[in-house]
C-alpha positions as CSV (number, residue, x, y, z in Angstrom):
1,M,3.5,-3.0,48.7
2,S,3.1,-2.0,52.4
3,H,6.7,-1.0,53.1
4,P,9.3,1.2,51.3
5,V,10.8,-0.3,48.2
6,S,14.0,0.7,46.5
7,V,14.8,0.2,42.8
8,D,17.0,1.7,40.1
9,V,14.2,3.1,37.9
10,V,10.4,3.6,38.5
11,I,8.2,3.8,35.4
12,I,4.9,5.5,36.0
13,G,2.3,4.4,33.4
14,G,1.7,1.0,31.8
15,G,0.7,2.3,28.3
16,L,2.8,1.6,25.2
17,A,5.5,4.1,26.1
18,G,5.9,2.7,29.6
19,L,6.0,-0.9,28.4
20,A,8.6,-0.1,25.8
21,A,10.7,1.6,28.4
22,A,10.4,-1.4,30.7
23,R,11.5,-3.7,27.9
24,R,14.7,-1.7,27.4
25,L,15.4,-1.4,31.1
26,D,14.8,-5.1,31.6
27,R,17.2,-6.0,28.7
28,A,19.9,-3.8,30.4
29,G,19.6,-5.7,33.6
30,V,18.7,-2.8,35.9
31,N,16.2,-3.1,38.7
32,W,13.0,-1.4,37.7
33,L,9.3,-1.2,38.7
34,L,6.3,-0.1,36.6
35,V,3.4,1.5,38.5
36,E,0.0,1.6,36.7
37,A,-3.0,3.3,38.2
38,S,-5.7,1.3,36.3
39,D,-6.5,-2.4,36.6
40,R,-4.8,-3.2,33.2
41,I,-1.9,-2.4,31.0
42,G,-2.1,-0.7,27.6
43,G,-3.2,2.9,28.3
44,R,-5.3,4.2,25.4
45,V,-4.8,0.9,23.5
46,A,-7.6,-1.3,24.9
47,T,-10.3,-3.7,23.8
48,D,-13.7,-4.3,25.6
49,V,-15.4,-7.6,24.9
50,V,-19.2,-7.2,25.3
51,D,-21.6,-10.0,24.4
52,G,-19.2,-11.4,21.8
53,W,-18.3,-8.0,20.2
54,R,-14.7,-6.8,20.4
55,L,-14.8,-3.0,20.7
56,D,-11.5,-1.2,20.7
57,R,-11.3,2.0,22.8
58,G,-11.9,4.1,19.7
59,F,-11.0,3.2,16.1
60,Q,-7.3,2.1,16.2
61,V,-5.1,0.3,13.7
62,L,-1.6,-1.2,13.7
63,N,0.8,-0.4,10.8
64,T,3.4,-3.1,10.2
65,A,5.8,-0.4,8.9
66,Y,6.2,1.2,12.3
67,P,9.9,0.4,13.0
68,R,9.6,-0.2,16.7
69,V,6.7,-2.7,16.4
70,P,8.6,-5.7,14.9
71,A,11.5,-4.8,17.2
72,L,9.3,-5.5,20.3
73,V,6.7,-8.1,19.1
74,D,6.3,-10.9,16.7
75,I,3.8,-9.5,14.2
76,D,2.9,-13.0,13.0
77,A,2.0,-14.0,16.6
78,L,-0.5,-11.2,16.8
79,D,-2.6,-13.0,14.2
80,M,-3.2,-9.9,12.2
81,R,-6.3,-9.2,10.1
82,Y,-5.6,-6.7,7.4
83,F,-7.6,-4.0,5.6
84,T,-7.6,-3.3,1.9
85,P,-4.6,-1.2,0.9
86,G,-6.7,1.8,-0.2
87,V,-9.9,3.7,0.4
88,L,-13.4,4.0,-1.0
89,V,-14.6,7.6,-1.4
90,R,-18.3,8.5,-1.4
91,R,-19.2,11.2,-3.9
92,G,-22.8,11.6,-4.7
93,S,-24.3,8.4,-5.8
94,S,-21.0,6.6,-6.4
95,L,-18.1,5.0,-4.5
96,H,-14.7,5.7,-6.0
97,R,-11.7,3.4,-5.2
98,L,-8.2,4.7,-4.5
99,E,-5.6,2.1,-3.7
100,N,-1.9,2.3,-2.9
101,P,-0.1,1.2,-6.1
102,L,3.1,0.7,-4.1
103,R,1.4,-2.0,-2.1
104,D,-0.5,-3.6,-5.0
105,P,0.8,-2.7,-8.5
106,K,-2.2,-4.3,-10.1
107,T,-4.4,-1.5,-8.9
108,A,-2.3,1.3,-10.5
109,A,-4.4,1.6,-13.7
110,Q,-7.6,1.6,-11.7
111,T,-6.3,4.2,-9.3
112,L,-5.2,6.5,-12.2
113,T,-8.6,6.3,-13.8
114,S,-10.6,6.7,-10.6
115,G,-13.3,9.3,-10.5
116,V,-11.7,11.1,-7.5
117,G,-9.6,14.1,-8.4
118,S,-7.9,14.6,-11.7
119,L,-5.3,12.4,-13.3
120,S,-2.8,15.1,-12.4
121,D,-3.9,14.9,-8.7
122,R,-3.4,11.2,-8.6
123,L,0.0,11.3,-10.2
124,K,1.1,14.1,-7.9
125,F,-0.1,12.3,-4.8
126,A,1.6,9.1,-6.0
127,A,4.8,11.0,-6.4
128,L,4.4,12.5,-2.9
129,A,3.8,9.1,-1.3
130,T,6.7,7.6,-3.3
131,R,9.1,10.3,-2.0
132,C,8.0,9.6,1.6
133,A,8.3,5.9,1.2
134,T,11.8,5.9,-0.4
135,Y,13.6,8.9,1.0
136,A,15.5,8.4,4.3
137,P,13.6,9.7,7.3
138,S,16.5,12.2,8.0
139,R,16.0,13.7,4.6
140,L,12.2,14.0,5.1
141,L,12.8,15.7,8.4
142,D,15.3,18.1,7.0
143,A,12.7,19.5,4.6
144,P,11.1,22.9,5.3
145,E,8.4,22.5,7.9
146,V,4.8,23.7,7.1
147,T,1.3,22.7,8.0
148,T,-0.1,19.5,6.4
149,Q,-2.6,21.6,4.4
150,E,0.2,23.8,3.0
151,A,2.4,20.7,2.2
152,L,-0.5,19.2,0.2
153,R,-0.9,22.5,-1.7
154,R,2.8,22.7,-2.4
155,A,2.7,19.2,-3.8
156,G,0.4,20.6,-6.4
157,L,-2.8,18.9,-5.3
158,S,-6.0,20.5,-6.2
159,H,-8.5,21.9,-3.7
160,R,-11.0,19.2,-4.7
161,M,-8.5,16.4,-4.1
162,I,-7.6,17.8,-0.7
163,E,-11.2,18.4,0.4
164,E,-12.8,15.2,-1.0
165,V,-10.1,12.7,-0.1
166,L,-7.2,13.9,2.0
167,R,-8.9,16.1,4.5
168,P,-11.4,13.4,5.6
169,F,-8.7,10.7,5.6
170,L,-6.0,12.7,7.5
171,S,-8.5,14.3,9.9
172,G,-9.2,10.8,11.2
173,V,-5.5,10.0,11.5
174,F,-4.5,13.3,13.2
175,A,-7.9,14.2,14.9
176,D,-7.3,17.5,13.1
177,R,-9.8,18.6,10.5
178,A,-8.0,21.9,9.9
179,L,-4.8,20.0,8.9
180,D,-2.6,22.2,11.0
181,T,-0.5,19.1,11.9
182,S,3.2,19.4,10.9
183,S,4.3,18.4,7.5
184,H,7.1,16.3,9.2
185,V,4.4,14.2,10.9
186,L,2.6,13.9,7.6
187,A,5.8,12.7,5.9
188,M,6.3,10.0,8.5
189,V,2.6,8.9,8.3
190,L,2.7,8.7,4.5
191,R,5.9,6.7,4.7
192,S,4.3,4.2,7.0
193,F,1.1,3.9,5.0
194,A,3.1,3.4,1.8
195,R,5.5,0.8,3.2
196,G,3.3,-1.1,5.6
197,R,0.0,-3.0,5.9
198,I,-2.8,-1.8,8.1
199,G,-4.9,-4.0,10.3
200,V,-5.9,-5.2,13.7
201,P,-5.0,-8.3,15.8
202,A,-7.7,-10.9,15.7
203,A,-8.1,-10.6,19.5
204,G,-8.4,-6.8,19.3
205,M,-5.9,-4.0,19.7
206,A,-5.3,-4.9,23.4
207,A,-3.2,-7.8,22.0
208,L,-0.5,-5.3,21.2
209,P,0.4,-4.1,24.7
210,A,-0.2,-7.6,26.0
211,A,2.5,-8.9,23.5
212,I,4.9,-6.1,24.4
213,A,4.5,-6.9,28.1
214,G,4.8,-10.7,27.6
215,P,8.5,-11.1,28.2
216,L,8.5,-8.8,31.3
217,P,8.6,-10.3,34.8
218,Y,5.0,-9.9,36.1
219,P,6.0,-9.1,39.7
220,Q,7.6,-5.9,38.5
221,L,4.3,-4.6,37.0
222,L,2.5,-3.0,39.9
223,I,-1.1,-2.8,38.6
224,G,-3.9,-0.9,40.3
225,C,-1.6,1.4,42.2
226,R,-2.0,5.2,41.8
227,T,1.0,7.6,41.9
228,L,0.4,10.6,44.2
229,E,3.6,12.5,43.9
230,V,6.9,12.4,42.0
231,G,10.2,13.9,43.2
232,P,13.9,13.3,42.6
233,R,14.6,9.8,43.6
234,T,11.2,9.3,45.3
235,V,7.8,8.2,44.1
236,I,4.8,8.2,46.5
237,T,1.9,6.0,45.7
238,D,-1.3,5.1,47.5
239,A,0.4,1.8,48.4
240,G,3.6,3.3,49.8
241,E,6.8,5.1,49.0
242,I,9.4,4.0,46.4
243,T,13.0,5.2,46.4
244,C,14.9,5.1,43.2
245,R,17.7,6.6,41.1
246,A,15.5,7.7,38.2
247,V,11.8,8.1,37.4
248,I,10.2,7.8,33.9
249,V,6.8,9.4,33.8
250,A,5.1,7.6,30.9
251,T,1.5,8.5,31.5
252,D,-1.0,10.5,29.4
253,P,0.1,14.1,28.9
254,S,-2.4,15.6,31.4
255,T,-1.3,13.2,34.2
256,A,2.4,13.8,33.3
257,A,1.9,17.6,33.6
258,H,0.2,17.1,37.0
259,L,3.0,15.0,38.3
260,L,5.7,17.1,36.7
261,P,4.6,20.7,37.1
262,R,7.5,22.1,35.1
263,L,6.4,20.1,32.1
264,P,4.0,22.0,29.7
265,K,0.8,20.2,28.8
266,P,0.4,19.9,25.0
267,D,-2.9,20.8,23.3
268,M,-4.9,17.6,22.9
269,R,-7.4,16.5,20.2
270,G,-10.4,14.3,20.5
271,L,-12.1,11.6,18.6
272,T,-15.4,9.8,18.9
273,T,-16.1,6.3,17.5
274,Y,-19.6,4.9,17.1
275,Y,-19.9,1.1,17.0
276,F,-22.9,-0.5,15.3
277,G,-23.9,-4.1,15.0
278,A,-25.8,-5.3,11.9
279,D,-27.3,-8.6,10.7
280,Q,-25.7,-8.0,7.3
281,A,-22.6,-6.1,6.3
282,P,-23.4,-3.0,4.2
283,I,-20.3,-3.8,2.1
284,D,-18.4,-7.0,1.6
285,E,-14.8,-5.9,1.8
286,P,-12.5,-4.6,4.6
287,T,-12.0,-1.1,3.2
288,L,-12.0,2.3,4.8
289,L,-14.8,4.5,3.5
290,L,-14.4,8.3,3.3
291,D,-17.0,11.0,2.9
292,G,-16.0,12.9,-0.3
293,D,-19.2,15.0,-0.1
294,R,-17.7,17.4,2.4
295,R,-20.3,16.9,5.1
296,E,-17.6,16.8,7.7
297,I,-19.6,14.7,10.2
298,V,-18.1,11.2,9.7
299,A,-14.4,11.2,9.0
300,N,-14.2,7.5,8.1
301,T,-16.0,4.3,8.6
302,I,-15.3,0.6,8.1
303,V,-16.9,-2.8,8.6
304,M,-14.4,-4.1,11.1
305,S,-15.7,-7.7,10.9
306,N,-15.0,-7.9,7.2
307,A,-11.3,-7.8,8.1
308,A,-11.6,-9.5,11.5
309,P,-14.6,-11.8,11.8
310,E,-13.5,-12.3,15.5
311,Y,-14.7,-8.8,16.2
312,A,-18.4,-9.8,15.9
313,P,-20.6,-12.7,17.0
314,A,-21.2,-15.4,14.4
315,G,-23.6,-14.1,11.7
316,K,-23.2,-10.5,12.7
317,S,-21.2,-7.5,11.4
318,L,-19.5,-4.7,13.3
319,I,-19.4,-1.2,11.8
320,A,-17.1,1.5,13.2
321,A,-17.6,5.2,12.3
322,S,-15.2,7.9,13.5
323,S,-15.8,11.7,14.0
324,V,-13.3,14.3,14.8
325,G,-13.9,15.9,18.3
326,V,-16.1,14.7,21.1
327,S,-19.7,15.4,22.1
328,A,-22.0,13.8,24.7
329,P,-23.7,10.9,23.1
330,S,-27.4,11.6,22.5
331,G,-30.3,10.4,20.4
332,A,-29.9,13.3,18.1
333,S,-26.2,12.7,17.4
334,E,-26.9,9.0,16.9
335,A,-29.7,9.8,14.4
336,V,-27.3,12.1,12.5
337,I,-24.6,9.5,12.4
338,R,-27.1,6.9,11.1
339,V,-28.2,9.2,8.3
340,E,-24.6,9.9,7.3
341,L,-23.7,6.2,7.3
342,S,-26.8,5.4,5.2
343,R,-25.6,7.9,2.7
344,I,-21.9,6.8,2.7
345,Y,-22.7,3.0,2.4
346,G,-25.7,3.5,0.2
347,T,-28.0,1.3,2.3
348,P,-30.3,1.9,5.3
349,A,-28.8,1.9,8.8
350,D,-32.0,2.3,10.7
351,D,-32.0,-1.2,12.1
352,W,-28.4,-1.3,13.1
353,E,-27.9,-1.7,16.9
354,L,-25.9,1.0,18.5
355,L,-23.4,-1.0,20.6
356,S,-21.2,1.8,22.0
357,V,-20.1,5.4,21.6
358,V,-16.4,5.9,22.6
359,S,-15.6,9.6,23.2
360,I,-11.9,10.3,23.9
361,P,-11.3,14.0,24.6
362,E,-7.5,13.5,24.7
363,A,-7.1,10.9,21.9
364,L,-3.9,12.4,20.4
365,P,-1.5,15.3,21.3
366,A,-1.6,18.1,18.7
367,A,1.5,18.2,16.5
368,N,1.4,21.7,15.1
369,V,4.3,23.4,13.6
370,P,7.1,23.4,14.7
371,Q,7.8,19.8,15.5
372,S,11.4,19.9,14.0
373,R,12.7,16.3,14.0
374,L,9.8,15.0,16.1
375,R,12.0,14.4,19.2
376,K,11.4,16.6,22.2
377,Q,13.6,16.7,25.3
378,V,12.8,13.9,27.7
379,S,15.3,14.6,30.5
380,L,14.0,17.1,33.0
381,G,17.1,16.9,35.3
382,D,17.4,15.5,38.8
383,G,16.8,12.0,37.5
384,L,13.3,12.8,36.1
385,F,12.3,11.7,32.6
386,V,9.1,11.9,30.6
387,A,8.0,9.5,27.8
388,G,5.1,9.3,25.4
389,D,3.8,10.1,22.0
390,H,3.6,13.8,23.1
391,R,7.4,13.8,23.2
392,D,7.7,12.1,19.8
393,S,5.1,11.7,17.1
394,P,1.4,11.3,17.8
395,S,1.1,7.6,17.0
396,I,1.7,4.0,18.2
397,Q,5.2,4.3,16.7
398,G,5.8,7.6,18.6
399,A,4.7,6.0,21.9
400,L,6.9,2.9,21.5
401,A,9.9,4.8,20.1
402,G,9.6,7.5,22.7
403,G,9.5,5.0,25.6
404,W,12.5,3.2,24.2
405,R,14.5,6.4,23.7
406,T,13.6,7.7,27.2
407,A,14.7,4.5,28.8
408,G,18.0,4.8,26.9
409,E,18.6,8.3,28.4
410,A,17.7,7.1,31.8
411,L,20.2,4.2,31.5
412,S,22.9,6.7,30.3
413,S,22.3,8.8,33.4
414,L,22.8,5.7,35.5
415,G,25.9,4.7,33.6
416,A,24.2,1.5,32.6
417,L,24.0,1.9,28.9
418,T,25.8,-1.2,27.8
419,G,25.2,-4.2,25.6
420,A,24.2,-4.6,21.9
421,G,21.0,-2.9,20.8
422,L,20.7,-0.7,24.0
């Protein structure tokens, strides 16, 4: 792009939000251009293939109950590999199984007699999950808003159930060990987990943004072009100037706040994922393991290749372990993680090969109270719009729904909001 270009809408950022916005604009028939600074699409959703290993950029999963996912992609075409609908909790010398009876009724009796929490805890949590799964989202979002920790207490769950099961599980979901995340976000997460299946595409999580981008005309995706400045009806890039009628900034929150100074930057939360390769899997099922011993070092771990053999070379196993927060990788931290994984799996991890440490300081926007109905304003006036999970809920669903919603507002400002489904 060596000369000025003019389009109706410029989208800055080729992550999930930007791609969802592009899909809606394309369906509306307006002239759009997406500008992405990196050499690929997908944003935080990416997969590196190294010597036959598929390493997602941090532990990520796809939930089939996210409403915007099947609206944008054919889930069957993603060739999904699913995890067990439940968790294993390490307490002392034993692993205790908790499964979702709404997904697999055959596990109800086993879950009710599990050694994690009391029978009352398990019944109360089942009731909470059932309410989230069956109530309309509007009803869930009309409920009084408190922190996740307070919501779990109000549900009658014991301190032990919260500390040994729900804190390690939800801290990995929200990157929030304090569980200060809004109860409205919690309700939507529990709704999705209760109603959907969790897994990864056989080709890695990068298959998701690739599938969303699939129907888009490739010449309108300007990859490897950095945006320098954004103004009303003008975008300046390192490849030239673009004039337009509207701009959608769909970058990460830090970049968005830099390009749009009036936009406050949200607090961000970090996650670190350790990937290990092993000759033999430490467990033979695709189930998430939680640390119920309250060590608060490893939030969760799973043998990825048990679900998706394509993630590892033939005859090898890929283990992912996630910690809340980020720290510089070091021999000391690796040694600590190995000790923790040996304890959680109940088998030595000394001979596992450390493949990668993925530290993401800004993995998720914080979603502290108040979040209200999880939809923040996306129109900044003067034809400027912002999209992303920091304007909706911190999730894949939030990014996709936010991009779709923001494109709708941009179309409305152009007077182009026509056609079924727009």
